[in-house]
PyMOL Python script that loads the backbone (N, CA, C, O; Angstrom):
from pymol import cmd

cmd.read_pdbstr("""\
ATOM      1  N   UNK A   1      94.195  93.530  87.271  1.00  0.00           N
ATOM      2  CA  UNK A   1      95.904  93.050  88.038  1.00  0.00           C
ATOM      3  C   UNK A   1      95.941  94.091  89.132  1.00  0.00           C
ATOM      4  O   UNK A   1      95.122  94.982  89.355  1.00  0.00           O
ATOM      5  N   UNK A   2      97.434  93.698  89.982  1.00  0.00           N
ATOM      6  CA  UNK A   2      97.465  94.584  91.284  1.00  0.00           C
ATOM      7  C   UNK A   2      98.996  94.706  91.270  1.00  0.00           C
ATOM      8  O   UNK A   2      99.901  94.023  90.791  1.00  0.00           O
ATOM      9  N   UNK A   3      98.929  95.898  92.019  1.00  0.00           N
ATOM     10  CA  UNK A   3     100.483  96.103  91.890  1.00  0.00           C
ATOM     11  C   UNK A   3     100.767  96.479  93.717  1.00  0.00           C
ATOM     12  O   UNK A   3     100.062  97.337  94.247  1.00  0.00           O
ATOM     13  N   UNK A   4     101.830  95.751  94.516  1.00  0.00           N
ATOM     14  CA  UNK A   4     101.769  95.595  96.123  1.00  0.00           C
ATOM     15  C   UNK A   4     102.778  96.249  96.581  1.00  0.00           C
ATOM     16  O   UNK A   4     103.698  95.653  96.021  1.00  0.00           O
ATOM     17  N   UNK A   5     103.192  96.948  97.121  1.00  0.00           N
ATOM     18  CA  UNK A   5     104.131  97.789  97.363  1.00  0.00           C
ATOM     19  C   UNK A   5     104.271  98.613  98.659  1.00  0.00           C
ATOM     20  O   UNK A   5     103.591  98.088  99.541  1.00  0.00           O
ATOM     21  N   UNK A   6     104.869  99.642  99.057  1.00  0.00           N
ATOM     22  CA  UNK A   6     105.324 100.860  99.895  1.00  0.00           C
ATOM     23  C   UNK A   6     105.530 102.105  98.543  1.00  0.00           C
ATOM     24  O   UNK A   6     106.301 102.095  97.584  1.00  0.00           O
ATOM     25  N   UNK A   7     104.407 103.191  99.000  1.00  0.00           N
ATOM     26  CA  UNK A   7     104.437 104.440  98.935  1.00  0.00           C
ATOM     27  C   UNK A   7     105.665 104.795  98.247  1.00  0.00           C
ATOM     28  O   UNK A   7     106.487 103.934  98.564  1.00  0.00           O
ATOM     29  N   UNK A   8     106.129 105.535  97.559  1.00  0.00           N
ATOM     30  CA  UNK A   8     107.436 105.443  96.973  1.00  0.00           C
ATOM     31  C   UNK A   8     107.399 107.214  96.990  1.00  0.00           C
ATOM     32  O   UNK A   8     108.057 107.884  97.787  1.00  0.00           O
ATOM     33  N   UNK A   9     106.682 107.661  96.161  1.00  0.00           N
ATOM     34  CA  UNK A   9     106.621 108.745  95.848  1.00  0.00           C
ATOM     35  C   UNK A   9     104.944 109.570  95.465  1.00  0.00           C
ATOM     36  O   UNK A   9     104.215 108.950  94.689  1.00  0.00           O
ATOM     37  N   UNK A  10     104.517 110.697  95.939  1.00  0.00           N
ATOM     38  CA  UNK A  10     103.342 111.054  95.639  1.00  0.00           C
ATOM     39  C   UNK A  10     103.635 112.456  94.851  1.00  0.00           C
ATOM     40  O   UNK A  10     104.352 113.432  95.067  1.00  0.00           O
ATOM     41  N   UNK A  11     102.701 112.055  93.807  1.00  0.00           N
ATOM     42  CA  UNK A  11     102.913 113.226  92.574  1.00  0.00           C
ATOM     43  C   UNK A  11     101.576 114.533  93.044  1.00  0.00           C
ATOM     44  O   UNK A  11     100.741 114.339  93.928  1.00  0.00           O
ATOM     45  N   UNK A  12     101.667 115.671  92.297  1.00  0.00           N
ATOM     46  CA  UNK A  12     101.219 116.508  92.277  1.00  0.00           C
ATOM     47  C   UNK A  12      99.814 116.528  91.567  1.00  0.00           C
ATOM     48  O   UNK A  12     100.029 115.813  90.589  1.00  0.00           O
ATOM     49  N   UNK A  13      98.837 116.828  91.510  1.00  0.00           N
ATOM     50  CA  UNK A  13      97.712 117.171  90.302  1.00  0.00           C
ATOM     51  C   UNK A  13      98.168 117.766  89.266  1.00  0.00           C
ATOM     52  O   UNK A  13      98.688 118.857  89.502  1.00  0.00           O
ATOM     53  N   UNK A  14      98.155 117.413  88.153  1.00  0.00           N
ATOM     54  CA  UNK A  14      98.317 118.450  86.856  1.00  0.00           C
ATOM     55  C   UNK A  14      96.763 118.139  86.040  1.00  0.00           C
ATOM     56  O   UNK A  14      96.039 117.150  85.929  1.00  0.00           O
ATOM     57  N   UNK A  15      96.723 119.355  85.629  1.00  0.00           N
ATOM     58  CA  UNK A  15      95.112 119.813  84.509  1.00  0.00           C
ATOM     59  C   UNK A  15      95.847 119.624  83.342  1.00  0.00           C
ATOM     60  O   UNK A  15      97.062 119.820  83.387  1.00  0.00           O
ATOM     61  N   UNK A  16      95.397 119.331  82.466  1.00  0.00           N
ATOM     62  CA  UNK A  16      95.565 119.619  80.814  1.00  0.00           C
ATOM     63  C   UNK A  16      94.108 119.854  80.478  1.00  0.00           C
ATOM     64  O   UNK A  16      93.378 118.881  80.668  1.00  0.00           O
ATOM     65  N   UNK A  17      93.539 120.967  80.010  1.00  0.00           N
ATOM     66  CA  UNK A  17      92.372 121.453  79.819  1.00  0.00           C
ATOM     67  C   UNK A  17      91.271 120.825  80.427  1.00  0.00           C
ATOM     68  O   UNK A  17      91.171 121.427  81.496  1.00  0.00           O
ATOM     69  N   UNK A  18      90.491 120.075  80.390  1.00  0.00           N
ATOM     70  CA  UNK A  18      89.015 118.974  81.074  1.00  0.00           C
ATOM     71  C   UNK A  18      89.594 118.277  82.402  1.00  0.00           C
ATOM     72  O   UNK A  18      89.081 118.477  83.503  1.00  0.00           O
ATOM     73  N   UNK A  19      90.906 117.293  82.168  1.00  0.00           N
ATOM     74  CA  UNK A  19      91.956 115.994  82.507  1.00  0.00           C
ATOM     75  C   UNK A  19      92.104 116.560  83.422  1.00  0.00           C
ATOM     76  O   UNK A  19      91.827 117.759  83.438  1.00  0.00           O
ATOM     77  N   UNK A  20      92.557 115.969  84.445  1.00  0.00           N
ATOM     78  CA  UNK A  20      93.222 115.462  85.716  1.00  0.00           C
ATOM     79  C   UNK A  20      93.730 114.626  86.019  1.00  0.00           C
ATOM     80  O   UNK A  20      93.171 113.629  86.477  1.00  0.00           O
ATOM     81  N   UNK A  21      95.273 114.784  85.827  1.00  0.00           N
ATOM     82  CA  UNK A  21      96.221 113.327  86.944  1.00  0.00           C
ATOM     83  C   UNK A  21      97.025 113.488  87.752  1.00  0.00           C
ATOM     84  O   UNK A  21      97.466 114.584  88.101  1.00  0.00           O
ATOM     85  N   UNK A  22      97.377 112.301  88.222  1.00  0.00           N
ATOM     86  CA  UNK A  22      98.133 112.372  89.536  1.00  0.00           C
ATOM     87  C   UNK A  22      98.615 111.049  89.413  1.00  0.00           C
ATOM     88  O   UNK A  22      97.922 110.112  89.016  1.00  0.00           O
ATOM     89  N   UNK A  23     100.368 110.932  89.914  1.00  0.00           N
ATOM     90  CA  UNK A  23     101.130 110.086  89.463  1.00  0.00           C
ATOM     91  C   UNK A  23     101.480 109.979  91.207  1.00  0.00           C
ATOM     92  O   UNK A  23     101.602 110.732  92.173  1.00  0.00           O
ATOM     93  N   UNK A  24     101.547 108.488  90.869  1.00  0.00           N
ATOM     94  CA  UNK A  24     101.954 107.869  92.502  1.00  0.00           C
ATOM     95  C   UNK A  24     102.883 106.586  91.807  1.00  0.00           C
ATOM     96  O   UNK A  24     102.703 105.873  90.820  1.00  0.00           O
ATOM     97  N   UNK A  25     104.025 106.678  92.899  1.00  0.00           N
ATOM     98  CA  UNK A  25     105.218 105.953  92.736  1.00  0.00           C
ATOM     99  C   UNK A  25     104.991 104.794  93.973  1.00  0.00           C
ATOM    100  O   UNK A  25     104.529 105.004  95.094  1.00  0.00           O
ATOM    101  N   UNK A  26     105.499 103.425  93.364  1.00  0.00           N
ATOM    102  CA  UNK A  26     104.843 102.463  94.164  1.00  0.00           C
ATOM    103  C   UNK A  26     106.555 101.635  94.201  1.00  0.00           C
ATOM    104  O   UNK A  26     107.004 101.265  93.116  1.00  0.00           O
ATOM    105  N   UNK A  27     107.267 101.440  95.283  1.00  0.00           N
ATOM    106  CA  UNK A  27     108.497 100.474  95.339  1.00  0.00           C
ATOM    107  C   UNK A  27     107.884  98.747  95.755  1.00  0.00           C
ATOM    108  O   UNK A  27     107.627  98.366  96.897  1.00  0.00           O
ATOM    109  N   UNK A  28     107.759  97.908  94.470  1.00  0.00           N
ATOM    110  CA  UNK A  28     107.716  96.766  95.347  1.00  0.00           C
ATOM    111  C   UNK A  28     108.599  95.834  96.358  1.00  0.00           C
ATOM    112  O   UNK A  28     109.803  96.047  96.212  1.00  0.00           O
ATOM    113  N   UNK A  29     108.352  95.048  97.151  1.00  0.00           N
ATOM    114  CA  UNK A  29     108.670  94.442  98.170  1.00  0.00           C
ATOM    115  C   UNK A  29     109.001  93.171  97.177  1.00  0.00           C
ATOM    116  O   UNK A  29     108.212  92.284  96.849  1.00  0.00           O
ATOM    117  N   UNK A  30     110.945  93.380  96.624  1.00  0.00           N
ATOM    118  CA  UNK A  30     111.099  91.257  95.920  1.00  0.00           C
ATOM    119  C   UNK A  30     112.481  91.636  96.274  1.00  0.00           C
ATOM    120  O   UNK A  30     112.999  92.627  96.790  1.00  0.00           O
ATOM    121  N   UNK A  31     112.902  90.488  95.814  1.00  0.00           N
ATOM    122  CA  UNK A  31     114.281  90.888  96.179  1.00  0.00           C
ATOM    123  C   UNK A  31     115.070  91.894  95.054  1.00  0.00           C
ATOM    124  O   UNK A  31     116.115  92.461  95.373  1.00  0.00           O
ATOM    125  N   UNK A  32     114.466  92.056  93.713  1.00  0.00           N
ATOM    126  CA  UNK A  32     114.490  93.285  93.058  1.00  0.00           C
ATOM    127  C   UNK A  32     113.901  94.389  93.235  1.00  0.00           C
ATOM    128  O   UNK A  32     113.461  94.923  92.217  1.00  0.00           O
ATOM    129  N   UNK A  33     113.796  94.752  93.920  1.00  0.00           N
ATOM    130  CA  UNK A  33     112.987  95.782  93.883  1.00  0.00           C
ATOM    131  C   UNK A  33     112.342  96.798  92.615  1.00  0.00           C
ATOM    132  O   UNK A  33     112.932  97.441  91.748  1.00  0.00           O
ATOM    133  N   UNK A  34     111.245  96.680  92.837  1.00  0.00           N
ATOM    134  CA  UNK A  34     110.863  98.215  91.161  1.00  0.00           C
ATOM    135  C   UNK A  34     110.006  99.013  91.501  1.00  0.00           C
ATOM    136  O   UNK A  34     109.002  98.905  92.205  1.00  0.00           O
ATOM    137  N   UNK A  35     110.596 100.083  90.792  1.00  0.00           N
ATOM    138  CA  UNK A  35     109.674 101.407  91.036  1.00  0.00           C
ATOM    139  C   UNK A  35     108.495 101.594  90.055  1.00  0.00           C
ATOM    140  O   UNK A  35     108.822 101.863  88.899  1.00  0.00           O
ATOM    141  N   UNK A  36     107.120 101.490  90.341  1.00  0.00           N
ATOM    142  CA  UNK A  36     106.253 101.369  89.305  1.00  0.00           C
ATOM    143  C   UNK A  36     105.607 102.646  89.896  1.00  0.00           C
ATOM    144  O   UNK A  36     105.229 102.872  91.046  1.00  0.00           O
ATOM    145  N   UNK A  37     105.583 103.590  88.534  1.00  0.00           N
ATOM    146  CA  UNK A  37     104.805 104.978  88.327  1.00  0.00           C
ATOM    147  C   UNK A  37     103.058 104.118  87.696  1.00  0.00           C
ATOM    148  O   UNK A  37     102.653 103.295  86.876  1.00  0.00           O
ATOM    149  N   UNK A  38     102.659 104.863  88.568  1.00  0.00           N
ATOM    150  CA  UNK A  38     100.343 104.825  88.401  1.00  0.00           C
ATOM    151  C   UNK A  38     100.479 106.191  88.352  1.00  0.00           C
ATOM    152  O   UNK A  38     100.963 107.143  88.965  1.00  0.00           O
ATOM    153  N   UNK A  39      99.673 105.810  87.088  1.00  0.00           N
ATOM    154  CA  UNK A  39      98.121 107.055  87.121  1.00  0.00           C
ATOM    155  C   UNK A  39      96.816 107.284  87.501  1.00  0.00           C
ATOM    156  O   UNK A  39      95.899 106.477  87.344  1.00  0.00           O
ATOM    157  N   UNK A  40      96.754 108.016  87.834  1.00  0.00           N
ATOM    158  CA  UNK A  40      95.106 108.244  88.440  1.00  0.00           C
ATOM    159  C   UNK A  40      94.794 109.255  87.682  1.00  0.00           C
ATOM    160  O   UNK A  40      95.550 110.172  87.361  1.00  0.00           O
ATOM    161  N   UNK A  41      93.711 109.117  87.388  1.00  0.00           N
ATOM    162  CA  UNK A  41      92.778 110.438  86.554  1.00  0.00           C
ATOM    163  C   UNK A  41      91.348 110.743  87.184  1.00  0.00           C
ATOM    164  O   UNK A  41      90.670 110.086  87.974  1.00  0.00           O
ATOM    165  N   UNK A  42      91.186 111.629  86.732  1.00  0.00           N
ATOM    166  CA  UNK A  42      89.534 112.548  87.034  1.00  0.00           C
ATOM    167  C   UNK A  42      89.488 112.091  88.294  1.00  0.00           C
ATOM    168  O   UNK A  42      90.540 111.973  88.922  1.00  0.00           O
ATOM    169  N   UNK A  43      88.356 111.786  88.821  1.00  0.00           N
ATOM    170  CA  UNK A  43      88.237 111.986  90.232  1.00  0.00           C
ATOM    171  C   UNK A  43      89.145 111.383  91.166  1.00  0.00           C
ATOM    172  O   UNK A  43      89.602 111.899  92.186  1.00  0.00           O
ATOM    173  N   UNK A  44      89.389 110.070  90.640  1.00  0.00           N
ATOM    174  CA  UNK A  44      90.486 109.102  91.259  1.00  0.00           C
ATOM    175  C   UNK A  44      91.490 109.618  92.033  1.00  0.00           C
ATOM    176  O   UNK A  44      91.925 109.162  93.090  1.00  0.00           O
ATOM    177  N   UNK A  45      92.074 111.302  91.009  1.00  0.00           N
ATOM    178  CA  UNK A  45      93.273 111.293  91.761  1.00  0.00           C
ATOM    179  C   UNK A  45      93.067 111.525  93.218  1.00  0.00           C
ATOM    180  O   UNK A  45      93.567 110.805  94.081  1.00  0.00           O
ATOM    181  N   UNK A  46      92.328 112.534  93.454  1.00  0.00           N
ATOM    182  CA  UNK A  46      92.491 112.804  95.011  1.00  0.00           C
ATOM    183  C   UNK A  46      91.870 111.878  96.266  1.00  0.00           C
ATOM    184  O   UNK A  46      92.206 111.635  97.425  1.00  0.00           O
ATOM    185  N   UNK A  47      90.524 111.417  95.166  1.00  0.00           N
ATOM    186  CA  UNK A  47      89.833 110.925  96.266  1.00  0.00           C
ATOM    187  C   UNK A  47      90.780 109.572  96.806  1.00  0.00           C
ATOM    188  O   UNK A  47      90.305 109.152  97.861  1.00  0.00           O
ATOM    189  N   UNK A  48      91.693 108.979  96.469  1.00  0.00           N
ATOM    190  CA  UNK A  48      92.522 107.745  96.833  1.00  0.00           C
ATOM    191  C   UNK A  48      93.808 108.402  97.398  1.00  0.00           C
ATOM    192  O   UNK A  48      94.311 107.956  98.429  1.00  0.00           O
ATOM    193  N   UNK A  49      94.375 109.511  96.701  1.00  0.00           N
ATOM    194  CA  UNK A  49      96.209 109.533  96.848  1.00  0.00           C
ATOM    195  C   UNK A  49      96.220 110.636  97.798  1.00  0.00           C
ATOM    196  O   UNK A  49      97.351 110.999  98.122  1.00  0.00           O
ATOM    197  N   UNK A  50      95.283 111.234  98.304  1.00  0.00           N
ATOM    198  CA  UNK A  50      95.135 112.411  99.259  1.00  0.00           C
ATOM    199  C   UNK A  50      95.080 111.449 100.745  1.00  0.00           C
ATOM    200  O   UNK A  50      95.677 111.669 101.799  1.00  0.00           O
ATOM    201  N   UNK A  51      94.514 110.772 100.537  1.00  0.00           N
ATOM    202  CA  UNK A  51      94.374 109.569 102.124  1.00  0.00           C
ATOM    203  C   UNK A  51      96.134 108.835 102.135  1.00  0.00           C
ATOM    204  O   UNK A  51      96.282 107.936 102.962  1.00  0.00           O
ATOM    205  N   UNK A  52      97.143 109.128 101.436  1.00  0.00           N
ATOM    206  CA  UNK A  52      98.272 108.305 101.102  1.00  0.00           C
ATOM    207  C   UNK A  52      98.944 108.614 101.929  1.00  0.00           C
ATOM    208  O   UNK A  52      98.540 109.713 102.309  1.00  0.00           O
ATOM    209  N   UNK A  53     100.358 108.105 102.878  1.00  0.00           N
ATOM    210  CA  UNK A  53     101.416 108.680 102.942  1.00  0.00           C
ATOM    211  C   UNK A  53     102.937 107.955 102.635  1.00  0.00           C
ATOM    212  O   UNK A  53     103.104 106.737 102.695  1.00  0.00           O
ATOM    213  N   UNK A  54     103.696 108.647 102.395  1.00  0.00           N
ATOM    214  CA  UNK A  54     105.331 107.789 101.937  1.00  0.00           C
ATOM    215  C   UNK A  54     105.829 106.791 102.927  1.00  0.00           C
ATOM    216  O   UNK A  54     106.241 107.088 104.048  1.00  0.00           O
ATOM    217  N   UNK A  55     105.757 105.506 102.402  1.00  0.00           N
ATOM    218  CA  UNK A  55     106.384 104.044 103.256  1.00  0.00           C
ATOM    219  C   UNK A  55     105.371 103.453 103.589  1.00  0.00           C
ATOM    220  O   UNK A  55     105.481 102.523 104.387  1.00  0.00           O
ATOM    221  N   UNK A  56     103.759 103.917 102.939  1.00  0.00           N
ATOM    222  CA  UNK A  56     102.647 103.262 103.258  1.00  0.00           C
ATOM    223  C   UNK A  56     102.688 102.238 102.886  1.00  0.00           C
ATOM    224  O   UNK A  56     103.282 102.360 101.814  1.00  0.00           O
ATOM    225  N   UNK A  57     102.297 100.498 103.110  1.00  0.00           N
ATOM    226  CA  UNK A  57     101.971  99.649 102.106  1.00  0.00           C
ATOM    227  C   UNK A  57     100.858  99.802 101.521  1.00  0.00           C
ATOM    228  O   UNK A  57     100.078 100.298 102.335  1.00  0.00           O
ATOM    229  N   UNK A  58     100.404  99.649 100.603  1.00  0.00           N
ATOM    230  CA  UNK A  58      99.508  99.432  99.322  1.00  0.00           C
ATOM    231  C   UNK A  58      99.478  98.233  98.641  1.00  0.00           C
ATOM    232  O   UNK A  58     100.352  97.419  98.342  1.00  0.00           O
ATOM    233  N   UNK A  59      97.473  98.340  98.333  1.00  0.00           N
ATOM    234  CA  UNK A  59      97.967  96.886  96.996  1.00  0.00           C
ATOM    235  C   UNK A  59      97.241  98.164  95.901  1.00  0.00           C
ATOM    236  O   UNK A  59      96.304  98.773  96.416  1.00  0.00           O
ATOM    237  N   UNK A  60      97.509  98.455  94.895  1.00  0.00           N
ATOM    238  CA  UNK A  60      96.537  99.423  93.633  1.00  0.00           C
ATOM    239  C   UNK A  60      95.963  98.235  92.720  1.00  0.00           C
ATOM    240  O   UNK A  60      96.514  97.138  92.624  1.00  0.00           O
ATOM    241  N   UNK A  61      94.831  98.586  92.090  1.00  0.00           N
ATOM    242  CA  UNK A  61      94.449  98.021  91.243  1.00  0.00           C
ATOM    243  C   UNK A  61      94.305  98.167  90.103  1.00  0.00           C
ATOM    244  O   UNK A  61      93.246  98.650  89.704  1.00  0.00           O
ATOM    245  N   UNK A  62      95.271  97.817  89.241  1.00  0.00           N
ATOM    246  CA  UNK A  62      95.698  98.821  87.640  1.00  0.00           C
ATOM    247  C   UNK A  62      95.332  98.359  86.679  1.00  0.00           C
ATOM    248  O   UNK A  62      95.279  97.138  86.828  1.00  0.00           O
ATOM    249  N   UNK A  63      94.975  98.715  85.542  1.00  0.00           N
ATOM    250  CA  UNK A  63      94.530  98.385  84.313  1.00  0.00           C
ATOM    251  C   UNK A  63      95.959  98.845  83.407  1.00  0.00           C
ATOM    252  O   UNK A  63      96.676  99.716  83.899  1.00  0.00           O
ATOM    253  N   UNK A  64      96.386  98.144  81.898  1.00  0.00           N
ATOM    254  CA  UNK A  64      97.676  98.675  81.417  1.00  0.00           C
ATOM    255  C   UNK A  64      97.042  98.739  80.318  1.00  0.00           C
ATOM    256  O   UNK A  64      96.310  97.862  79.859  1.00  0.00           O
ATOM    257  N   UNK A  65      97.296  99.788  79.841  1.00  0.00           N
ATOM    258  CA  UNK A  65      97.048 100.406  78.491  1.00  0.00           C
ATOM    259  C   UNK A  65      98.243 100.424  77.393  1.00  0.00           C
ATOM    260  O   UNK A  65      99.371 100.830  77.673  1.00  0.00           O
ATOM    261  N   UNK A  66      97.975 100.075  76.472  1.00  0.00           N
ATOM    262  CA  UNK A  66      99.096 100.250  75.277  1.00  0.00           C
ATOM    263  C   UNK A  66      98.473 100.219  73.702  1.00  0.00           C
ATOM    264  O   UNK A  66      97.893  99.257  73.198  1.00  0.00           O
ATOM    265  N   UNK A  67      98.761 101.593  73.025  1.00  0.00           N
ATOM    266  CA  UNK A  67      98.902 101.881  72.037  1.00  0.00           C
ATOM    267  C   UNK A  67      99.715 102.146  71.356  1.00  0.00           C
ATOM    268  O   UNK A  67     100.814 102.202  71.907  1.00  0.00           O
ATOM    269  N   UNK A  68      99.688 102.457  69.818  1.00  0.00           N
ATOM    270  CA  UNK A  68     100.648 102.597  68.689  1.00  0.00           C
ATOM    271  C   UNK A  68     100.512 103.652  68.077  1.00  0.00           C
ATOM    272  O   UNK A  68      99.384 104.092  67.857  1.00  0.00           O
ATOM    273  N   UNK A  69     101.667 104.315  67.651  1.00  0.00           N
ATOM    274  CA  UNK A  69     101.874 105.813  66.852  1.00  0.00           C
ATOM    275  C   UNK A  69     102.762 105.214  66.001  1.00  0.00           C
ATOM    276  O   UNK A  69     103.571 104.293  66.112  1.00  0.00           O
ATOM    277  N   UNK A  70     102.411 105.974  65.102  1.00  0.00           N
ATOM    278  CA  UNK A  70     103.074 105.833  63.613  1.00  0.00           C
ATOM    279  C   UNK A  70     104.051 107.456  63.438  1.00  0.00           C
ATOM    280  O   UNK A  70     103.611 108.597  63.302  1.00  0.00           O
ATOM    281  N   UNK A  71     105.180 107.073  63.494  1.00  0.00           N
ATOM    282  CA  UNK A  71     105.569 108.266  63.358  1.00  0.00           C
ATOM    283  C   UNK A  71     105.914 108.948  62.111  1.00  0.00           C
ATOM    284  O   UNK A  71     105.124 108.330  61.397  1.00  0.00           O
ATOM    285  N   UNK A  72     106.513 109.776  61.289  1.00  0.00           N
ATOM    286  CA  UNK A  72     106.455 110.689  60.725  1.00  0.00           C
ATOM    287  C   UNK A  72     106.953 109.462  59.163  1.00  0.00           C
ATOM    288  O   UNK A  72     106.391 109.183  58.103  1.00  0.00           O
ATOM    289  N   UNK A  73     108.283 109.036  59.827  1.00  0.00           N
ATOM    290  CA  UNK A  73     109.187 108.329  58.604  1.00  0.00           C
ATOM    291  C   UNK A  73     107.952 106.602  58.734  1.00  0.00           C
ATOM    292  O   UNK A  73     108.375 105.555  58.245  1.00  0.00           O
ATOM    293  N   UNK A  74     107.022 106.629  59.193  1.00  0.00           N
ATOM    294  CA  UNK A  74     106.001 105.322  59.007  1.00  0.00           C
ATOM    295  C   UNK A  74     106.617 104.447  59.356  1.00  0.00           C
ATOM    296  O   UNK A  74     106.759 103.339  58.840  1.00  0.00           O
ATOM    297  N   UNK A  75     107.187 105.023  60.590  1.00  0.00           N
ATOM    298  CA  UNK A  75     107.769 103.543  61.820  1.00  0.00           C
ATOM    299  C   UNK A  75     106.522 103.562  62.736  1.00  0.00           C
ATOM    300  O   UNK A  75     105.755 104.488  62.997  1.00  0.00           O
ATOM    301  N   UNK A  76     106.535 102.475  63.085  1.00  0.00           N
ATOM    302  CA  UNK A  76     105.149 102.429  64.499  1.00  0.00           C
ATOM    303  C   UNK A  76     106.288 102.200  65.735  1.00  0.00           C
ATOM    304  O   UNK A  76     107.270 101.475  65.893  1.00  0.00           O
ATOM    305  N   UNK A  77     105.779 102.952  66.301  1.00  0.00           N
ATOM    306  CA  UNK A  77     106.032 103.241  68.130  1.00  0.00           C
ATOM    307  C   UNK A  77     105.219 102.835  68.883  1.00  0.00           C
ATOM    308  O   UNK A  77     104.100 103.324  68.730  1.00  0.00           O
ATOM    309  N   UNK A  78     105.381 101.831  69.966  1.00  0.00           N
ATOM    310  CA  UNK A  78     104.458 101.606  71.132  1.00  0.00           C
ATOM    311  C   UNK A  78     104.814 102.357  72.566  1.00  0.00           C
ATOM    312  O   UNK A  78     105.870 102.395  73.198  1.00  0.00           O
ATOM    313  N   UNK A  79     103.700 102.855  72.789  1.00  0.00           N
ATOM    314  CA  UNK A  79     103.670 102.961  74.311  1.00  0.00           C
ATOM    315  C   UNK A  79     102.324 102.591  75.360  1.00  0.00           C
ATOM    316  O   UNK A  79     101.172 102.339  75.007  1.00  0.00           O
ATOM    317  N   UNK A  80     102.822 102.643  76.613  1.00  0.00           N
ATOM    318  CA  UNK A  80     102.339 101.739  77.581  1.00  0.00           C
ATOM    319  C   UNK A  80     102.137 102.789  78.997  1.00  0.00           C
ATOM    320  O   UNK A  80     102.885 103.593  79.553  1.00  0.00           O
ATOM    321  N   UNK A  81     100.937 102.392  79.207  1.00  0.00           N
ATOM    322  CA  UNK A  81     100.709 103.172  80.417  1.00  0.00           C
ATOM    323  C   UNK A  81      99.988 102.520  81.429  1.00  0.00           C
ATOM    324  O   UNK A  81      98.944 101.940  81.132  1.00  0.00           O
ATOM    325  N   UNK A  82     100.512 102.539  82.892  1.00  0.00           N
ATOM    326  CA  UNK A  82      99.305 101.956  84.302  1.00  0.00           C
ATOM    327  C   UNK A  82      98.562 102.965  84.395  1.00  0.00           C
ATOM    328  O   UNK A  82      99.050 104.082  84.223  1.00  0.00           O
ATOM    329  N   UNK A  83      97.566 102.843  84.611  1.00  0.00           N
ATOM    330  CA  UNK A  83      96.259 103.476  85.303  1.00  0.00           C
ATOM    331  C   UNK A  83      95.891 102.773  86.695  1.00  0.00           C
ATOM    332  O   UNK A  83      96.186 101.630  87.044  1.00  0.00           O
ATOM    333  N   UNK A  84      95.280 103.598  87.295  1.00  0.00           N
ATOM    334  CA  UNK A  84      95.223 102.787  88.558  1.00  0.00           C
ATOM    335  C   UNK A  84      93.613 103.322  88.936  1.00  0.00           C
ATOM    336  O   UNK A  84      93.245 104.486  88.780  1.00  0.00           O
ATOM    337  N   UNK A  85      92.684 102.128  89.505  1.00  0.00           N
ATOM    338  CA  UNK A  85      91.614 102.740  89.887  1.00  0.00           C
ATOM    339  C   UNK A  85      91.262 101.922  91.317  1.00  0.00           C
ATOM    340  O   UNK A  85      90.099 101.864  91.716  1.00  0.00           O
ATOM    341  N   UNK A  86      92.337 101.315  92.027  1.00  0.00           N
ATOM    342  CA  UNK A  86      91.322 101.710  93.451  1.00  0.00           C
ATOM    343  C   UNK A  86      93.048 101.564  94.159  1.00  0.00           C
ATOM    344  O   UNK A  86      94.113 101.237  93.635  1.00  0.00           O
ATOM    345  N   UNK A  87      92.721 101.934  95.415  1.00  0.00           N
ATOM    346  CA  UNK A  87      93.774 101.590  96.662  1.00  0.00           C
ATOM    347  C   UNK A  87      93.217 100.591  97.941  1.00  0.00           C
ATOM    348  O   UNK A  87      92.110 100.709  98.465  1.00  0.00           O
ATOM    349  N   UNK A  88      94.173  99.663  98.283  1.00  0.00           N
ATOM    350  CA  UNK A  88      93.703  99.076  99.880  1.00  0.00           C
ATOM    351  C   UNK A  88      95.180  98.985 100.136  1.00  0.00           C
ATOM    352  O   UNK A  88      95.594  98.586 101.225  1.00  0.00           O
TER     353      UNK A  88
END
""", "prot")
cmd.dss("prot")
cmd.show_as("cartoon", "prot")
cmd.util.cbc("prot")
cmd.orient("prot")
């Protein structure tokens, strides 16, 4: 899947243990623009994001990830994440 738009925000690198991640927010070019937060992990963090600037047009290759968590009351809660893997 891909998300296309302009770079809206470039986040700082965050490290938790051995895992490094970085957020990139892309504003889509539609009638009702959307701000899409995309997370890049490990080596992809700086490899792709350091070359970008605010307002730059990009197309981001993404994977959608979903998971379930059961809270202490036994109710299922669902979470989604958008992970980036390429930048054009």
